[in-house]
C-alpha positions in Angstrom: -17.2 174.8 50.0 -16.2 171.4 51.3 -14.8 170.4 47.8 -12.7 173.6 47.5 -11.2 173.1 50.9 -10.5 169.5 50.3 -8.8 170.4 47.1 -6.6 172.8 49.1 -5.6 169.9 51.4 -4.7 167.8 48.3 -2.6 170.6 46.9 -0.8 170.8 50.3 -0.1 167.1 50.4 1.1 167.1 46.7 3.7 169.7 47.7 5.2 167.1 50.0 3.7 168.1 53.3 3.0 165.4 55.8 -0.5 164.5 57.1 -0.1 162.5 60.3 -2.4 160.6 62.7 -4.5 159.1 60.0 -3.5 155.6 61.0 -6.4 155.3 63.4 -8.9 154.9 60.5 -9.0 151.3 59.4 -9.4 150.4 55.7 -12.5 148.3 56.4 -14.4 151.2 57.8 -13.3 153.5 55.1 -14.4 151.0 52.4 -17.8 150.6 54.1 -18.3 154.3 54.0 -17.3 154.5 50.4 -19.7 151.7 49.5 -22.5 153.4 51.4 -22.0 156.7 49.5 -21.6 154.7 46.1 -24.9 152.9 46.7 -26.6 156.1 47.5 -25.3 157.6 44.2 -26.5 154.6 42.2 -30.0 154.9 43.7 -30.0 158.6 42.9 -29.0 158.0 39.3 -31.7 155.4 38.9 -34.3 157.7 40.5 -34.8 155.2 43.3 -34.3 157.4 46.2 -37.0 159.5 48.0 -36.3 163.1 49.2 -36.3 161.8 52.8 -33.8 159.1 52.0 -31.5 161.5 50.1 -31.5 164.0 52.9 -31.0 161.3 55.6 -28.2 159.8 53.6 -26.4 163.2 53.4 -27.0 163.7 57.2 -25.4 160.3 57.9 -22.3 161.1 55.8 -21.9 164.5 57.6 -22.4 163.0 61.0 -19.8 160.3 60.3 -17.3 163.1 59.4 -18.1 164.9 62.7 -18.1 161.8 64.8 -14.9 160.5 63.3 -13.2 163.8 64.1 -10.8 163.4 61.2 -10.0 167.1 61.0 -9.4 167.4 64.7 -7.3 164.2 65.1 -5.2 164.5 62.0 -2.4 167.1 61.7 0.1 168.3 59.2 3.3 170.2 59.0 1.6 172.6 56.5 0.5 175.9 58.0 -2.6 175.9 55.8 -3.9 172.7 57.4 -5.1 174.1 60.6 -7.0 176.9 58.8 -8.6 174.5 56.3 -9.4 171.8 58.9 -11.1 174.3 61.3 -13.2 175.6 58.4 -14.2 172.1 57.4 -15.3 171.3 61.0 -17.4 174.5 61.1 -19.0 173.8 57.6 -19.8 170.2 58.6 -21.6 171.4 61.8 -23.6 173.9 59.7 -24.5 171.2 57.2 -25.6 168.9 59.9 -27.9 171.5 61.4 -29.4 172.4 58.0 -29.9 168.7 57.2 -31.6 168.0 60.5 -34.0 170.9 59.8 -34.7 169.5 56.3 -35.3 166.0 57.7 -37.8 167.5 60.1 -39.5 169.5 57.3 -39.8 166.3 55.2 -41.3 164.3 58.1 -43.8 167.2 58.6 -44.7 167.0 54.9 -45.3 163.2 55.4 -42.4 162.0 53.2 -41.3 159.5 55.8 -44.8 158.0 56.0 -44.9 157.8 52.1 -41.6 156.0 52.1 -42.6 153.5 54.8 -45.8 152.5 53.0 
């Protein structure tokens, strides 16, 4: 669902609409987040990531989206933006709740203990 909504935003921007208030996100922070995600993807491709680490990584990414409040802070002159941004916030919150449950389940199964040994 996230991907489809983000593609909608890209289409809006490609039509010439303006996305404002994004200047508060510095390039260094963005690059660090991209590298974090890229490293997790490399580990996944190599089979070097535990179920706990995979879910915890996804949780960190989702939380950073929420904590950064990108969708609440940014605005656009496109009427679709408000609808899409609101949905993305809702979906992110649902993902976080689901991932938190999954982390708890994995801890209960002992996956964290296996990872730490």
